[in-house]
PDB file of N, CA, C and O in Angstrom, chain B, residues numbered from 101:
ATOM      1  N   MET B 101       0.838  -1.175   0.000  1.00  0.00           N
ATOM      2  CA  MET B 101       0.000   0.000   0.000  1.00  0.00           C
ATOM      3  C   MET B 101       0.886   1.241   0.000  1.00  0.00           C
ATOM      4  O   MET B 101       1.832   1.335   0.782  1.00  0.00           O
ATOM      5  N   THR B 102       0.576   2.192  -0.879  1.00  0.00           N
ATOM      6  CA  THR B 102       1.330   3.435  -0.900  1.00  0.00           C
ATOM      7  C   THR B 102       0.490   4.552  -0.319  1.00  0.00           C
ATOM      8  O   THR B 102      -0.739   4.537  -0.389  1.00  0.00           O
ATOM      9  N   ARG B 103       1.175   5.512   0.249  1.00  0.00           N
ATOM     10  CA  ARG B 103       0.500   6.690   0.768  1.00  0.00           C
ATOM     11  C   ARG B 103       0.707   7.818  -0.217  1.00  0.00           C
ATOM     12  O   ARG B 103       1.730   7.848  -0.900  1.00  0.00           O
ATOM     13  N   PRO B 104      -0.236   8.755  -0.315  1.00  0.00           N
ATOM     14  CA  PRO B 104      -0.127   9.837  -1.288  1.00  0.00           C
ATOM     15  C   PRO B 104       1.141  10.674  -1.128  1.00  0.00           C
ATOM     16  O   PRO B 104       1.620  11.247  -2.107  1.00  0.00           O
ATOM     17  N   ASP B 105       1.698  10.757   0.091  1.00  0.00           N
ATOM     18  CA  ASP B 105       2.874  11.582   0.317  1.00  0.00           C
ATOM     19  C   ASP B 105       4.180  10.840   0.079  1.00  0.00           C
ATOM     20  O   ASP B 105       5.254  11.408   0.277  1.00  0.00           O
ATOM     21  N   ARG B 106       4.110   9.580  -0.343  1.00  0.00           N
ATOM     22  CA  ARG B 106       5.315   8.786  -0.592  1.00  0.00           C
ATOM     23  C   ARG B 106       5.268   8.154  -1.971  1.00  0.00           C
ATOM     24  O   ARG B 106       4.239   7.611  -2.373  1.00  0.00           O
ATOM     25  N   PRO B 107       6.397   8.222  -2.713  1.00  0.00           N
ATOM     26  CA  PRO B 107       6.409   7.565  -4.018  1.00  0.00           C
ATOM     27  C   PRO B 107       6.391   6.049  -3.850  1.00  0.00           C
ATOM     28  O   PRO B 107       6.833   5.525  -2.828  1.00  0.00           O
ATOM     29  N   SER B 108       5.893   5.373  -4.827  1.00  0.00           N
ATOM     30  CA  SER B 108       5.846   3.917  -4.798  1.00  0.00           C
ATOM     31  C   SER B 108       7.253   3.357  -4.933  1.00  0.00           C
ATOM     32  O   SER B 108       8.001   3.769  -5.819  1.00  0.00           O
ATOM     33  N   ARG B 109       7.619   2.425  -4.068  1.00  0.00           N
ATOM     34  CA  ARG B 109       8.937   1.808  -4.159  1.00  0.00           C
ATOM     35  C   ARG B 109       9.073   0.987  -5.427  1.00  0.00           C
ATOM     36  O   ARG B 109      10.187   0.737  -5.887  1.00  0.00           O
ATOM     37  N   ALA B 110       7.948   0.561  -5.999  1.00  0.00           N
ATOM     38  CA  ALA B 110       7.996  -0.208  -7.234  1.00  0.00           C
ATOM     39  C   ALA B 110       8.431   0.671  -8.406  1.00  0.00           C
ATOM     40  O   ALA B 110       9.031   0.172  -9.359  1.00  0.00           O
ATOM     41  N   LEU B 111       8.142   1.954  -8.349  1.00  0.00           N
ATOM     42  CA  LEU B 111       8.512   2.851  -9.443  1.00  0.00           C
ATOM     43  C   LEU B 111       9.986   3.207  -9.391  1.00  0.00           C
ATOM     44  O   LEU B 111      10.700   3.090 -10.387  1.00  0.00           O
ATOM     45  N   VAL B 112      10.425   3.633  -8.250  1.00  0.00           N
ATOM     46  CA  VAL B 112      11.815   4.075  -8.148  1.00  0.00           C
ATOM     47  C   VAL B 112      12.275   3.896  -6.716  1.00  0.00           C
ATOM     48  O   VAL B 112      11.502   4.073  -5.775  1.00  0.00           O
ATOM     49  N   ARG B 113      13.521   3.548  -6.561  1.00  0.00           N
ATOM     50  CA  ARG B 113      14.064   3.372  -5.222  1.00  0.00           C
ATOM     51  C   ARG B 113      15.324   4.215  -5.144  1.00  0.00           C
ATOM     52  O   ARG B 113      16.113   4.234  -6.088  1.00  0.00           O
ATOM     53  N   MET B 114      15.519   4.896  -4.059  1.00  0.00           N
ATOM     54  CA  MET B 114      16.663   5.786  -3.925  1.00  0.00           C
ATOM     55  C   MET B 114      17.684   5.151  -3.004  1.00  0.00           C
ATOM     56  O   MET B 114      17.377   4.816  -1.860  1.00  0.00           O
ATOM     57  N   ALA B 115      18.897   4.987  -3.503  1.00  0.00           N
ATOM     58  CA  ALA B 115      19.970   4.402  -2.718  1.00  0.00           C
ATOM     59  C   ALA B 115      20.464   5.429  -1.704  1.00  0.00           C
ATOM     60  O   ALA B 115      20.154   6.616  -1.801  1.00  0.00           O
ATOM     61  N   VAL B 116      21.229   4.957  -0.743  1.00  0.00           N
ATOM     62  CA  VAL B 116      21.768   5.828   0.293  1.00  0.00           C
ATOM     63  C   VAL B 116      22.580   6.969  -0.319  1.00  0.00           C
ATOM     64  O   VAL B 116      22.621   8.066   0.239  1.00  0.00           O
ATOM     65  N   THR B 117      23.217   6.723  -1.446  1.00  0.00           N
ATOM     66  CA  THR B 117      24.051   7.734  -2.092  1.00  0.00           C
ATOM     67  C   THR B 117      23.229   8.782  -2.824  1.00  0.00           C
ATOM     68  O   THR B 117      23.789   9.772  -3.295  1.00  0.00           O
ATOM     69  N   GLY B 118      21.915   8.597  -2.936  1.00  0.00           N
ATOM     70  CA  GLY B 118      21.083   9.544  -3.649  1.00  0.00           C
ATOM     71  C   GLY B 118      20.947   9.218  -5.118  1.00  0.00           C
ATOM     72  O   GLY B 118      20.379  10.010  -5.870  1.00  0.00           O
ATOM     73  N   ILE B 119      21.450   8.083  -5.544  1.00  0.00           N
ATOM     74  CA  ILE B 119      21.359   7.671  -6.946  1.00  0.00           C
ATOM     75  C   ILE B 119      20.063   6.899  -7.136  1.00  0.00           C
ATOM     76  O   ILE B 119      19.758   5.977  -6.379  1.00  0.00           O
ATOM     77  N   TYR B 120      19.312   7.283  -8.146  1.00  0.00           N
ATOM     78  CA  TYR B 120      18.060   6.589  -8.426  1.00  0.00           C
ATOM     79  C   TYR B 120      18.343   5.281  -9.153  1.00  0.00           C
ATOM     80  O   TYR B 120      19.110   5.251 -10.114  1.00  0.00           O
ATOM     81  N   LEU B 121      17.726   4.211  -8.695  1.00  0.00           N
ATOM     82  CA  LEU B 121      17.826   2.919  -9.343  1.00  0.00           C
ATOM     83  C   LEU B 121      16.419   2.540  -9.789  1.00  0.00           C
ATOM     84  O   LEU B 121      15.526   2.343  -8.966  1.00  0.00           O
ATOM     85  N   VAL B 122      16.239   2.443 -11.083  1.00  0.00           N
ATOM     86  CA  VAL B 122      14.920   2.123 -11.611  1.00  0.00           C
ATOM     87  C   VAL B 122      14.862   0.622 -11.841  1.00  0.00           C
ATOM     88  O   VAL B 122      15.588   0.076 -12.673  1.00  0.00           O
ATOM     89  N   ARG B 123      13.997  -0.028 -11.099  1.00  0.00           N
ATOM     90  CA  ARG B 123      13.878  -1.476 -11.161  1.00  0.00           C
ATOM     91  C   ARG B 123      13.494  -1.923 -12.560  1.00  0.00           C
ATOM     92  O   ARG B 123      12.589  -1.357 -13.173  1.00  0.00           O
ATOM     93  N   GLY B 124      14.188  -2.946 -13.065  1.00  0.00           N
ATOM     94  CA  GLY B 124      13.860  -3.516 -14.362  1.00  0.00           C
ATOM     95  C   GLY B 124      14.587  -2.875 -15.536  1.00  0.00           C
ATOM     96  O   GLY B 124      14.468  -3.351 -16.665  1.00  0.00           O
ATOM     97  N   ILE B 125      15.337  -1.805 -15.294  1.00  0.00           N
ATOM     98  CA  ILE B 125      16.124  -1.162 -16.345  1.00  0.00           C
ATOM     99  C   ILE B 125      17.578  -1.546 -16.111  1.00  0.00           C
ATOM    100  O   ILE B 125      18.091  -1.369 -15.006  1.00  0.00           O
ATOM    101  N   PRO B 126      18.258  -2.078 -17.147  1.00  0.00           N
ATOM    102  CA  PRO B 126      19.647  -2.507 -16.958  1.00  0.00           C
ATOM    103  C   PRO B 126      20.530  -1.387 -16.406  1.00  0.00           C
ATOM    104  O   PRO B 126      20.399  -0.229 -16.802  1.00  0.00           O
ATOM    105  N   LEU B 127      21.423  -1.743 -15.496  1.00  0.00           N
ATOM    106  CA  LEU B 127      22.313  -0.755 -14.896  1.00  0.00           C
ATOM    107  C   LEU B 127      23.145  -0.026 -15.945  1.00  0.00           C
ATOM    108  O   LEU B 127      23.447   1.156 -15.780  1.00  0.00           O
ATOM    109  N   GLU B 128      23.517  -0.717 -17.019  1.00  0.00           N
ATOM    110  CA  GLU B 128      24.320  -0.075 -18.068  1.00  0.00           C
ATOM    111  C   GLU B 128      23.554   1.096 -18.679  1.00  0.00           C
ATOM    112  O   GLU B 128      24.138   2.144 -18.957  1.00  0.00           O
ATOM    113  N   VAL B 129      22.254   0.922 -18.885  1.00  0.00           N
ATOM    114  CA  VAL B 129      21.413   1.980 -19.448  1.00  0.00           C
ATOM    115  C   VAL B 129      21.308   3.136 -18.450  1.00  0.00           C
ATOM    116  O   VAL B 129      21.404   4.303 -18.831  1.00  0.00           O
ATOM    117  N   GLN B 130      21.115   2.808 -17.193  1.00  0.00           N
ATOM    118  CA  GLN B 130      21.009   3.844 -16.172  1.00  0.00           C
ATOM    119  C   GLN B 130      22.303   4.625 -16.035  1.00  0.00           C
ATOM    120  O   GLN B 130      22.288   5.851 -15.919  1.00  0.00           O
ATOM    121  N   ARG B 131      23.422   3.914 -16.050  1.00  0.00           N
ATOM    122  CA  ARG B 131      24.725   4.594 -15.946  1.00  0.00           C
ATOM    123  C   ARG B 131      24.966   5.506 -17.135  1.00  0.00           C
ATOM    124  O   ARG B 131      25.430   6.634 -16.972  1.00  0.00           O
ATOM    125  N   ALA B 132      24.653   5.022 -18.334  1.00  0.00           N
ATOM    126  CA  ALA B 132      24.848   5.836 -19.538  1.00  0.00           C
ATOM    127  C   ALA B 132      23.968   7.090 -19.493  1.00  0.00           C
ATOM    128  O   ALA B 132      24.409   8.173 -19.879  1.00  0.00           O
ATOM    129  N   ALA B 133      22.742   6.947 -19.028  1.00  0.00           N
ATOM    130  CA  ALA B 133      21.846   8.100 -18.922  1.00  0.00           C
ATOM    131  C   ALA B 133      22.371   9.096 -17.898  1.00  0.00           C
ATOM    132  O   ALA B 133      22.312  10.307 -18.113  1.00  0.00           O
ATOM    133  N   ARG B 134      22.879   8.587 -16.794  1.00  0.00           N
ATOM    134  CA  ARG B 134      23.425   9.459 -15.747  1.00  0.00           C
ATOM    135  C   ARG B 134      24.646  10.216 -16.260  1.00  0.00           C
ATOM    136  O   ARG B 134      24.796  11.409 -15.997  1.00  0.00           O
ATOM    137  N   VAL B 135      25.518   9.522 -16.992  1.00  0.00           N
ATOM    138  CA  VAL B 135      26.708  10.162 -17.557  1.00  0.00           C
ATOM    139  C   VAL B 135      26.304  11.257 -18.543  1.00  0.00           C
ATOM    140  O   VAL B 135      26.843  12.363 -18.500  1.00  0.00           O
ATOM    141  N   ARG B 136      25.355  10.949 -19.431  1.00  0.00           N
ATOM    142  CA  ARG B 136      24.908  11.961 -20.401  1.00  0.00           C
ATOM    143  C   ARG B 136      24.288  13.153 -19.691  1.00  0.00           C
ATOM    144  O   ARG B 136      24.569  14.297 -20.047  1.00  0.00           O
ATOM    145  N   ALA B 137      23.448  12.903 -18.691  1.00  0.00           N
ATOM    146  CA  ALA B 137      22.818  13.997 -17.956  1.00  0.00           C
ATOM    147  C   ALA B 137      23.873  14.887 -17.316  1.00  0.00           C
ATOM    148  O   ALA B 137      23.784  16.113 -17.388  1.00  0.00           O
ATOM    149  N   THR B 138      24.862  14.277 -16.696  1.00  0.00           N
ATOM    150  CA  THR B 138      25.926  15.045 -16.057  1.00  0.00           C
ATOM    151  C   THR B 138      26.702  15.854 -17.088  1.00  0.00           C
ATOM    152  O   THR B 138      27.011  17.025 -16.866  1.00  0.00           O
ATOM    153  N   THR B 139      27.013  15.225 -18.209  1.00  0.00           N
ATOM    154  CA  THR B 139      27.743  15.904 -19.279  1.00  0.00           C
ATOM    155  C   THR B 139      26.966  17.112 -19.785  1.00  0.00           C
ATOM    156  O   THR B 139      27.557  18.134 -20.133  1.00  0.00           O
ATOM    157  N   GLU B 140      25.640  16.995 -19.828  1.00  0.00           N
ATOM    158  CA  GLU B 140      24.794  18.067 -20.336  1.00  0.00           C
ATOM    159  C   GLU B 140      24.355  19.045 -19.246  1.00  0.00           C
ATOM    160  O   GLU B 140      23.546  19.938 -19.498  1.00  0.00           O
ATOM    161  N   GLY B 141      24.890  18.873 -18.038  1.00  0.00           N
ATOM    162  CA  GLY B 141      24.605  19.812 -16.958  1.00  0.00           C
ATOM    163  C   GLY B 141      23.244  19.664 -16.316  1.00  0.00           C
ATOM    164  O   GLY B 141      22.698  20.628 -15.781  1.00  0.00           O
ATOM    165  N   THR B 142      22.691  18.463 -16.364  1.00  0.00           N
ATOM    166  CA  THR B 142      21.409  18.224 -15.719  1.00  0.00           C
ATOM    167  C   THR B 142      21.547  17.023 -14.795  1.00  0.00           C
ATOM    168  O   THR B 142      22.660  16.578 -14.514  1.00  0.00           O
ATOM    169  N   THR B 143      20.437  16.501 -14.326  1.00  0.00           N
ATOM    170  CA  THR B 143      20.466  15.344 -13.432  1.00  0.00           C
ATOM    171  C   THR B 143      19.552  14.253 -13.972  1.00  0.00           C
ATOM    172  O   THR B 143      18.643  14.513 -14.761  1.00  0.00           O
ATOM    173  N   LEU B 144      19.805  13.059 -13.541  1.00  0.00           N
ATOM    174  CA  LEU B 144      18.942  11.946 -13.925  1.00  0.00           C
ATOM    175  C   LEU B 144      17.524  12.171 -13.386  1.00  0.00           C
ATOM    176  O   LEU B 144      16.546  11.765 -14.014  1.00  0.00           O
ATOM    177  N   ARG B 145      17.419  12.805 -12.247  1.00  0.00           N
ATOM    178  CA  ARG B 145      16.108  13.130 -11.679  1.00  0.00           C
ATOM    179  C   ARG B 145      15.313  14.003 -12.645  1.00  0.00           C
ATOM    180  O   ARG B 145      14.129  13.757 -12.879  1.00  0.00           O
ATOM    181  N   ARG B 146      15.959  15.016 -13.203  1.00  0.00           N
ATOM    182  CA  ARG B 146      15.270  15.897 -14.151  1.00  0.00           C
ATOM    183  C   ARG B 146      14.898  15.150 -15.429  1.00  0.00           C
ATOM    184  O   ARG B 146      13.815  15.354 -15.979  1.00  0.00           O
ATOM    185  N   VAL B 147      15.793  14.286 -15.899  1.00  0.00           N
ATOM    186  CA  VAL B 147      15.508  13.504 -17.103  1.00  0.00           C
ATOM    187  C   VAL B 147      14.285  12.615 -16.877  1.00  0.00           C
ATOM    188  O   VAL B 147      13.376  12.576 -17.706  1.00  0.00           O
ATOM    189  N   LEU B 148      14.270  11.907 -15.757  1.00  0.00           N
ATOM    190  CA  LEU B 148      13.144  11.026 -15.445  1.00  0.00           C
ATOM    191  C   LEU B 148      11.867  11.832 -15.228  1.00  0.00           C
ATOM    192  O   LEU B 148      10.792  11.433 -15.676  1.00  0.00           O
ATOM    193  N   GLY B 149      11.986  12.956 -14.547  1.00  0.00           N
ATOM    194  CA  GLY B 149      10.817  13.801 -14.315  1.00  0.00           C
ATOM    195  C   GLY B 149      10.210  14.303 -15.613  1.00  0.00           C
ATOM    196  O   GLY B 149       8.989  14.321 -15.769  1.00  0.00           O
ATOM    197  N   ARG B 150      11.062  14.711 -16.543  1.00  0.00           N
ATOM    198  CA  ARG B 150      10.561  15.199 -17.836  1.00  0.00           C
ATOM    199  C   ARG B 150       9.892  14.073 -18.612  1.00  0.00           C
ATOM    200  O   ARG B 150       8.828  14.264 -19.202  1.00  0.00           O
ATOM    201  N   ALA B 151      10.516  12.902 -18.609  1.00  0.00           N
ATOM    202  CA  ALA B 151       9.929  11.761 -19.322  1.00  0.00           C
ATOM    203  C   ALA B 151       8.566  11.398 -18.738  1.00  0.00           C
ATOM    204  O   ALA B 151       7.621  11.149 -19.487  1.00  0.00           O
ATOM    205  N   LEU B 152       8.454  11.365 -17.433  1.00  0.00           N
ATOM    206  CA  LEU B 152       7.180  11.039 -16.795  1.00  0.00           C
ATOM    207  C   LEU B 152       6.132  12.114 -17.070  1.00  0.00           C
ATOM    208  O   LEU B 152       4.967  11.798 -17.314  1.00  0.00           O
ATOM    209  N   ARG B 153       6.540  13.384 -17.030  1.00  0.00           N
ATOM    210  CA  ARG B 153       5.600  14.473 -17.307  1.00  0.00           C
ATOM    211  C   ARG B 153       5.103  14.410 -18.746  1.00  0.00           C
ATOM    212  O   ARG B 153       3.908  14.565 -18.996  1.00  0.00           O
ATOM    213  N   ASP B 154       6.025  14.179 -19.709  1.00  0.00           N
ATOM    214  CA  ASP B 154       5.634  14.084 -21.115  1.00  0.00           C
ATOM    215  C   ASP B 154       4.694  12.905 -21.355  1.00  0.00           C
ATOM    216  O   ASP B 154       3.717  13.024 -22.094  1.00  0.00           O
ATOM    217  N   TYR B 155       4.986  11.786 -20.739  1.00  0.00           N
ATOM    218  CA  TYR B 155       4.134  10.612 -20.888  1.00  0.00           C
ATOM    219  C   TYR B 155       2.744  10.873 -20.303  1.00  0.00           C
ATOM    220  O   TYR B 155       1.728  10.559 -20.924  1.00  0.00           O
ATOM    221  N   ALA B 156       2.716  11.451 -19.102  1.00  0.00           N
ATOM    222  CA  ALA B 156       1.436  11.740 -18.447  1.00  0.00           C
ATOM    223  C   ALA B 156       0.598  12.734 -19.258  1.00  0.00           C
ATOM    224  O   ALA B 156      -0.630  12.643 -19.288  1.00  0.00           O
ATOM    225  N   ALA B 157       1.269  13.677 -19.908  1.00  0.00           N
ATOM    226  CA  ALA B 157       0.570  14.693 -20.700  1.00  0.00           C
ATOM    227  C   ALA B 157       0.139  14.168 -22.066  1.00  0.00           C
ATOM    228  O   ALA B 157      -0.616  14.828 -22.780  1.00  0.00           O
ATOM    229  N   GLY B 158       0.615  12.991 -22.423  1.00  0.00           N
ATOM    230  CA  GLY B 158       0.266  12.411 -23.712  1.00  0.00           C
ATOM    231  C   GLY B 158       1.088  12.941 -24.869  1.00  0.00           C
ATOM    232  O   GLY B 158       0.738  12.735 -26.032  1.00  0.00           O
ATOM    233  N   THR B 159       2.200  13.637 -24.550  1.00  0.00           N
ATOM    234  CA  THR B 159       3.046  14.188 -25.612  1.00  0.00           C
ATOM    235  C   THR B 159       4.146  13.222 -26.039  1.00  0.00           C
ATOM    236  O   THR B 159       4.869  13.493 -26.998  1.00  0.00           O
ATOM    237  N   TRP B 160       4.277  12.113 -25.348  1.00  0.00           N
ATOM    238  CA  TRP B 160       5.231  11.073 -25.724  1.00  0.00           C
ATOM    239  C   TRP B 160       4.605   9.717 -25.428  1.00  0.00           C
ATOM    240  O   TRP B 160       4.079   9.487 -24.339  1.00  0.00           O
ATOM    241  N   THR B 161       4.667   8.842 -26.392  1.00  0.00           N
ATOM    242  CA  THR B 161       4.176   7.483 -26.226  1.00  0.00           C
ATOM    243  C   THR B 161       5.281   6.527 -26.638  1.00  0.00           C
ATOM    244  O   THR B 161       5.830   6.658 -27.732  1.00  0.00           O
ATOM    245  N   PRO B 162       5.618   5.569 -25.783  1.00  0.00           N
ATOM    246  CA  PRO B 162       6.666   4.619 -26.141  1.00  0.00           C
ATOM    247  C   PRO B 162       6.294   3.842 -27.401  1.00  0.00           C
ATOM    248  O   PRO B 162       5.146   3.439 -27.589  1.00  0.00           O
ATOM    249  N   ARG B 163       7.287   3.643 -28.253  1.00  0.00           N
ATOM    250  CA  ARG B 163       7.087   2.816 -29.448  1.00  0.00           C
ATOM    251  C   ARG B 163       7.330   1.356 -29.067  1.00  0.00           C
ATOM    252  O   ARG B 163       8.025   1.078 -28.090  1.00  0.00           O
ATOM    253  N   PRO B 164       6.770   0.437 -29.821  1.00  0.00           N
ATOM    254  CA  PRO B 164       6.986  -0.984 -29.517  1.00  0.00           C
ATOM    255  C   PRO B 164       8.455  -1.381 -29.532  1.00  0.00           C
ATOM    256  O   PRO B 164       8.843  -2.328 -28.848  1.00  0.00           O
ATOM    257  N   ASP B 165       9.289  -0.664 -30.311  1.00  0.00           N
ATOM    258  CA  ASP B 165      10.704  -1.027 -30.379  1.00  0.00           C
ATOM    259  C   ASP B 165      11.569  -0.284 -29.367  1.00  0.00           C
ATOM    260  O   ASP B 165      12.789  -0.443 -29.379  1.00  0.00           O
ATOM    261  N   ASP B 166      10.956   0.542 -28.472  1.00  0.00           N
ATOM    262  CA  ASP B 166      11.705   1.189 -27.411  1.00  0.00           C
ATOM    263  C   ASP B 166      12.224   0.124 -26.461  1.00  0.00           C
ATOM    264  O   ASP B 166      11.774  -1.021 -26.488  1.00  0.00           O
ATOM    265  N   LEU B 167      13.171   0.509 -25.628  1.00  0.00           N
ATOM    266  CA  LEU B 167      13.778  -0.402 -24.669  1.00  0.00           C
ATOM    267  C   LEU B 167      12.706  -1.237 -23.985  1.00  0.00           C
ATOM    268  O   LEU B 167      11.797  -0.705 -23.347  1.00  0.00           O
ATOM    269  N   HIS B 168      12.823  -2.516 -24.124  1.00  0.00           N
ATOM    270  CA  HIS B 168      11.860  -3.425 -23.513  1.00  0.00           C
ATOM    271  C   HIS B 168      12.639  -4.502 -22.792  1.00  0.00           C
ATOM    272  O   HIS B 168      13.222  -5.391 -23.412  1.00  0.00           O
ATOM    273  N   VAL B 169      12.641  -4.411 -21.482  1.00  0.00           N
ATOM    274  CA  VAL B 169      13.430  -5.358 -20.700  1.00  0.00           C
ATOM    275  C   VAL B 169      12.562  -6.319 -19.952  1.00  0.00           C
ATOM    276  O   VAL B 169      13.071  -7.186 -19.241  1.00  0.00           O
TER     277      VAL B 169
END
């Protein structure tokens, strides 16, 4: 059971170091995304937040050939 003031642990889990680990996504993909975000002066949190916002707004829909793990 989740409470409205807490994110679901099934969606994302935060390690002690503050690094987001998304369950079911290969670590290599997560590391590459984190490196790119850092290189571009942003954070993985912002990248994930934007992706979730775009999906929720209906402005992005995953294609069948998108990463499927």
